[in-house]
Backbone bond lengths (Angstrom), bond angles and torsions (degrees), N, CA, C in turn:
res aa  C-N    CA-C-N  psi(-1)  N-CA   C-N-CA  omega(-1)  CA-C   N-CA-C  phi
1 M - - - 1.459 - - 1.521 110.73 -
2 K 1.310 117.47 -33.26 1.458 121.58 -175.83 1.535 113.33 -55.36
3 P 1.328 119.63 -43.87 1.469 118.40 -179.21 1.523 113.61 -63.29
4 R 1.305 118.50 -19.75 1.463 121.27 -178.20 1.525 113.19 -89.69
5 L 1.309 117.91 -6.31 1.462 121.36 -178.29 1.522 110.45 -78.46
6 R 1.308 116.12 147.58 1.468 121.25 177.95 1.522 112.01 -81.38
7 G 1.319 116.33 -36.85 1.457 121.22 -179.80 1.516 110.74 -116.35
8 Q 1.321 115.66 -166.12 1.457 120.45 179.55 1.533 110.16 -86.39
9 A 1.323 114.52 157.71 1.462 121.22 177.48 1.518 108.63 -135.06
10 T 1.321 116.03 145.48 1.460 122.21 179.62 1.517 108.68 -131.84
11 L 1.333 116.34 135.84 1.454 121.98 178.74 1.527 108.67 -111.86
12 V 1.337 116.49 129.22 1.460 122.59 175.99 1.514 106.77 -121.23
13 R 1.333 116.71 121.37 1.461 121.55 -179.53 1.517 110.36 -99.39
14 Y 1.330 115.35 138.64 1.446 122.52 169.85 1.526 105.82 -109.92
15 A 1.286 118.85 -166.84 1.468 121.84 -176.28 1.527 111.31 -48.95
16 D 1.305 118.26 -69.87 1.458 120.71 178.45 1.526 111.39 -124.49
17 D 1.320 116.22 18.69 1.460 122.47 178.72 1.516 109.31 -124.79
18 F 1.309 115.65 171.64 1.454 119.95 174.26 1.516 109.79 -153.27
19 V 1.316 114.45 157.28 1.455 122.69 176.49 1.520 106.42 -127.80
20 V 1.323 116.05 131.95 1.457 120.89 177.63 1.518 107.34 -115.34
21 G 1.325 116.43 125.58 1.458 122.24 179.08 1.522 110.67 -103.19
22 F 1.309 116.23 137.48 1.457 122.32 -179.31 1.507 110.45 -128.54
23 E 1.325 115.98 152.22 1.453 120.66 173.54 1.522 110.96 -78.55
24 S 1.313 116.48 -28.95 1.460 121.56 -173.59 1.522 111.09 -116.68
25 K 1.319 115.49 136.83 1.465 120.34 176.52 1.522 110.24 -65.52
26 D 1.331 117.52 -35.68 1.466 120.91 178.42 1.525 110.99 -62.78
27 D 1.340 116.41 -42.28 1.461 120.27 177.44 1.523 111.09 -60.92
28 A 1.325 116.18 -42.52 1.464 120.59 -179.20 1.525 110.25 -62.17
29 Q 1.320 117.41 -42.77 1.459 120.60 -179.27 1.526 111.04 -67.36
30 R 1.333 117.51 -40.77 1.466 120.21 179.41 1.530 111.28 -64.17
31 V 1.327 117.29 -41.96 1.465 120.25 178.92 1.520 110.44 -67.69
32 M 1.311 117.78 -38.08 1.467 121.37 177.85 1.533 109.84 -59.73
33 D 1.328 116.83 -44.84 1.465 120.52 178.73 1.531 110.92 -65.75
34 A 1.340 116.44 -44.76 1.465 120.78 -178.84 1.529 111.00 -65.84
35 L 1.326 116.93 -35.76 1.459 120.56 179.80 1.525 111.00 -64.91
36 G 1.323 116.28 -40.39 1.461 119.76 176.77 1.521 111.79 -61.79
37 E 1.340 116.37 -42.49 1.466 120.07 177.89 1.525 111.13 -65.75
38 R 1.325 116.56 -42.55 1.468 120.77 -178.24 1.526 111.08 -63.81
39 L 1.323 117.03 -43.89 1.463 120.07 178.13 1.522 111.26 -65.37
40 G 1.338 116.58 -32.25 1.457 121.10 177.73 1.518 112.16 -61.68
41 N 1.339 116.72 -30.37 1.466 120.34 177.62 1.531 111.55 -63.04
42 F 1.308 117.15 -24.32 1.460 122.18 -179.28 1.529 112.29 -104.04
43 G 1.321 116.24 9.42 1.459 120.26 -179.96 1.519 113.40 77.56
44 L 1.328 117.50 19.35 1.461 122.26 -179.77 1.523 109.65 -110.10
45 T 1.321 115.71 160.05 1.457 120.96 177.21 1.522 109.53 -135.53
46 L 1.319 115.34 159.63 1.464 121.17 173.24 1.527 107.83 -85.93
47 H 1.318 116.56 131.96 1.463 120.46 178.90 1.530 107.61 -75.10
48 P 1.334 119.09 121.51 1.463 120.64 -174.48 1.530 114.04 -63.93
49 D 1.333 117.81 -28.22 1.468 119.68 179.73 1.521 112.08 -79.21
50 K 1.337 117.36 -22.51 1.459 121.12 -175.93 1.525 113.01 -104.11
51 T 1.315 117.86 -9.34 1.458 121.63 -177.11 1.518 108.69 -112.64
52 R 1.326 115.38 126.04 1.464 118.85 -179.47 1.522 110.17 -158.04
53 L 1.305 114.90 161.48 1.458 121.07 175.27 1.521 108.04 -95.95
54 L 1.311 115.85 126.21 1.462 121.66 178.84 1.518 108.84 -124.03
55 F 1.292 116.57 145.84 1.450 121.09 176.64 1.521 107.51 -122.38
56 R 1.324 114.53 102.84 1.456 120.92 -173.50 1.520 110.34 -134.40
57 S 1.308 114.01 160.99 1.456 119.30 173.98 1.520 109.69 -85.32
58 L 1.310 116.99 169.00 1.462 121.08 -179.93 1.527 111.20 -60.97
59 L 1.315 117.84 -36.02 1.466 120.47 179.68 1.532 111.34 -62.88
60 L 1.315 116.52 -37.86 1.455 118.84 178.33 1.523 111.44 -70.84
61 V 1.316 117.43 -32.52 1.463 120.61 176.71 1.527 109.60 -66.30
62 I 1.331 117.02 -41.67 1.465 120.92 177.79 1.527 110.23 -63.57
63 E 1.324 116.83 -40.93 1.462 120.62 178.12 1.530 110.58 -62.54
64 Q 1.322 116.74 -41.22 1.460 120.34 178.95 1.526 110.81 -64.85
65 A 1.325 117.39 -39.13 1.465 120.84 177.83 1.535 110.00 -63.84
66 T 1.327 116.93 -40.06 1.465 120.81 178.93 1.526 110.55 -64.23
67 R 1.325 116.67 -43.69 1.466 120.23 178.55 1.533 111.18 -64.29
68 S 1.324 116.22 -37.86 1.470 119.62 178.33 1.522 110.56 -65.10
69 W 1.323 116.48 -39.72 1.476 121.22 177.61 1.529 110.05 -63.63
70 Y 1.329 116.77 -42.82 1.460 121.02 177.92 1.532 110.50 -60.94
71 K 1.325 116.34 -45.58 1.457 120.65 -179.73 1.527 110.53 -61.82
72 W 1.323 117.03 -42.06 1.456 120.77 -179.96 1.519 110.59 -63.94
73 L 1.323 117.37 -42.67 1.467 120.53 178.95 1.526 111.63 -66.18
74 C 1.320 117.14 -35.02 1.468 120.05 177.73 1.519 111.11 -64.60
75 R 1.299 117.35 -32.45 1.462 120.64 -178.35 1.524 111.90 -77.24
76 R 1.329 117.92 -14.63 1.458 121.34 -176.39 1.524 112.35 -77.81
77 S 1.309 117.99 -21.46 1.458 120.46 -175.71 1.522 110.10 -113.43
78 Q 1.310 116.63 131.49 1.456 120.45 177.56 1.521 111.71 -101.06
79 R 1.314 116.69 -10.00 1.466 119.58 -176.10 1.520 112.25 -87.36
80 Q 1.292 117.40 -48.49 1.455 119.25 -179.66 1.513 109.25 -140.61
81 R 1.297 114.78 155.08 1.449 121.18 -178.11 1.520 109.58 -86.86
82 L 1.323 116.11 140.10 1.456 121.71 177.09 1.526 108.48 -76.61
83 T 1.325 116.93 122.56 1.461 120.21 179.50 1.528 109.17 -84.92
84 W 1.328 115.70 161.64 1.472 119.88 178.49 1.521 110.49 -65.26
85 E 1.331 117.38 -31.97 1.464 120.21 178.29 1.533 110.65 -65.01
86 R 1.329 116.05 -46.11 1.468 120.05 177.92 1.526 110.90 -65.02
87 F 1.323 116.54 -37.73 1.463 121.02 177.28 1.527 110.55 -62.98
88 A 1.344 117.22 -41.43 1.460 120.74 177.70 1.533 110.47 -62.38
89 D 1.338 117.37 -38.63 1.468 120.95 175.78 1.525 110.83 -62.83
90 L 1.322 116.37 -42.93 1.461 120.05 177.88 1.532 111.61 -62.08
91 L 1.340 116.03 -40.42 1.464 119.14 179.37 1.525 112.22 -67.28
92 R 1.331 117.05 -31.20 1.472 119.59 175.74 1.521 110.45 -68.16
93 D 1.331 116.47 -41.59 1.464 120.71 -179.43 1.524 112.53 -77.37
94 F 1.331 116.08 -37.09 1.467 121.71 -177.54 1.525 108.98 -132.12
95 P 1.326 117.37 77.82 1.469 119.14 -175.49 1.528 111.72 -66.84
96 L 1.336 114.41 151.05 1.457 119.59 174.45 1.525 108.67 -67.84
97 P 1.320 118.01 145.71 1.466 119.37 179.09 1.521 111.38 -66.57
98 K 1.320 115.48 150.63 1.458 120.67 176.93 1.532 108.43 -65.81
99 P 1.317 118.35 140.66 1.460 119.37 -179.84 1.523 110.96 -67.15
100 R 1.328 115.65 136.88 1.448 121.35 176.12 1.511 109.21 -157.10
101 I 1.308 115.52 156.79 1.445 121.06 179.80 1.517 107.49 -84.46
102 R 1.323 116.57 121.04 1.456 121.69 -177.53 1.521 112.35 -99.53
103 V 1.324 116.34 -29.36 1.464 120.96 -176.60 1.517 108.33 -132.77
104 R 1.311 115.84 133.09 1.464 119.39 174.09 1.513 107.37 -94.37
105 I 1.308 115.80 112.70 1.446 120.49 -176.68 1.527 110.97 -82.27
106 W 1.328 115.48 -41.08 1.456 119.07 -177.33 1.512 109.36 -110.55
107 G 1.285 116.53 149.33 1.454 121.75 175.53 1.520 112.90 81.86
108 A 1.319 114.26 176.07 1.460 120.27 -178.06 1.504 112.22 -93.28
């Protein structure tokens, strides 16, 4: 799919999710359609409530990753809820890594 894109694309993987960033809205829509077809070949579908096209800056993506980390940590404890203040303390002691591309999926 990469050779057919007009602009650049970046893939960021989380535990069992991923975010794909595109320079062009047209590229994003074409990949979204192709991804649905590709998953259909394996008997899988995209969940309509969980799959969407978003247009955000890198800062908003980092904020979303931080919120996802907070949500995951809140689910780990059944005794008490993690407050945002305690989470901020944890981030000071154990900051999230700076975003960077670790694997080049497309191209040489």
